[in-house]
C-alpha positions in Angstrom: 321.4 -90.3 -214.2 320.9 -86.6 -214.1 317.8 -85.0 -215.5 317.8 -81.3 -216.7 314.7 -79.2 -217.9 315.0 -75.7 -219.1 312.3 -72.9 -219.0 312.0 -69.3 -219.6 312.7 -68.9 -223.2 310.5 -66.6 -225.5 310.5 -63.8 -227.9 311.9 -60.5 -227.0 312.7 -57.2 -228.7 316.3 -56.1 -229.1 317.5 -54.6 -225.8 315.2 -56.6 -223.6 315.9 -59.1 -220.8 315.0 -62.8 -220.1 315.9 -65.1 -217.4 316.3 -68.9 -218.2 316.1 -71.5 -215.6 317.3 -75.1 -215.5 315.9 -77.5 -212.9 318.2 -80.5 -212.2 317.3 -83.7 -210.6 318.7 -87.3 -210.1 322.2 -88.2 -209.1 323.8 -84.9 -208.8 326.7 -85.7 -206.3 329.3 -85.8 -208.9 328.1 -82.9 -210.9 331.2 -80.7 -211.1 330.4 -77.9 -213.6 327.2 -76.6 -215.1 326.8 -74.5 -218.0 324.7 -72.9 -220.7 325.1 -73.5 -224.5 323.3 -72.2 -227.5 322.7 -73.2 -231.0 321.3 -71.1 -233.8 319.9 -72.6 -236.9 322.8 -73.6 -239.3 325.4 -72.9 -236.8 327.7 -75.0 -234.4 326.7 -75.2 -230.7 328.3 -72.3 -228.8 329.2 -72.3 -225.1 327.7 -69.3 -223.3 328.7 -69.6 -219.6 329.8 -72.0 -217.1 329.8 -72.3 -213.3 331.5 -74.4 -210.8 329.2 -76.5 -208.6 329.8 -74.5 -205.6 328.9 -71.2 -207.4 332.4 -69.8 -208.0 334.6 -69.8 -211.0 332.5 -68.3 -213.6 333.4 -68.2 -217.2 331.6 -66.4 -220.1 331.9 -66.3 -223.9 333.2 -63.0 -225.2 330.0 -62.5 -227.1 327.9 -62.4 -223.8 330.4 -60.9 -221.3 328.8 -57.9 -219.4 325.3 -58.9 -220.6 324.7 -62.4 -219.4 325.0 -63.8 -215.7 325.0 -67.4 -214.6 324.1 -68.4 -211.2 323.5 -71.5 -209.3 321.1 -72.0 -206.4 322.2 -75.4 -205.0 319.4 -75.6 -202.3 316.9 -75.4 -205.1 318.8 -77.4 -207.6 318.3 -74.5 -210.1 320.7 -73.0 -212.7 319.9 -69.7 -214.1 321.0 -67.4 -216.9 320.0 -63.7 -216.7 320.1 -62.2 -220.1 320.2 -58.4 -220.4 320.6 -56.1 -223.5 319.5 -58.9 -225.8 320.6 -58.7 -229.4 319.2 -60.4 -232.5 322.5 -62.4 -232.7 321.4 -64.1 -229.3 318.6 -65.8 -231.0 319.1 -69.6 -230.6 317.9 -72.6 -228.6 319.5 -72.5 -225.3 320.6 -75.7 -223.5 321.5 -76.3 -220.0 324.4 -78.9 -219.5 326.0 -80.8 -216.5 329.5 -82.1 -216.3 330.1 -85.2 -214.2 333.5 -85.3 -212.5 334.5 -86.7 -209.1 335.3 -83.7 -206.9 338.8 -85.2 -206.1 339.7 -84.6 -209.6 339.7 -80.8 -209.2 340.3 -78.4 -212.1 338.3 -75.7 -213.7 335.0 -75.4 -215.6 335.4 -74.8 -219.5 332.9 -74.4 -222.3 333.8 -77.5 -224.3 330.6 -79.4 -225.0 332.4 -82.6 -225.1 332.9 -82.1 -221.3 329.3 -82.3 -220.5 327.6 -85.5 -220.4 323.9 -84.4 -219.5 321.7 -82.0 -221.6 318.3 -80.5 -221.3 315.9 -80.6 -224.2 316.6 -76.7 -224.7 314.4 -73.5 -224.8 314.1 -71.2 -227.6 315.0 -67.6 -227.5 314.2 -65.3 -230.3 315.3 -61.7 -230.4 313.9 -59.3 -233.0 315.4 -56.0 -233.9 
């Protein structure tokens, strides 16, 4: 079992920055990819960014490319999402997620929510214009 806890959300004006954090614990040996998703009221959950367990192979949704940066500190068991130049459309609840996959399987990391077995409770980000 893997436990994920997000923090760092808040309210911000357009153009501002926030850094989200996700602390992971538990049986993390088979965690292959980690990701951030978000969900705005009345909208489907959207993949934001994903990262391979060793820190490489980053992938971003087009809507956040150039503004958001995902990073992973394995020594601290922390996942981060640095969000710059925030826009009102970024308003959503942000979720940390972990995909369980034996390392021998290989392959890349993708933003399909069905791939991710473990989820945090989410942290709210609100951006005003």
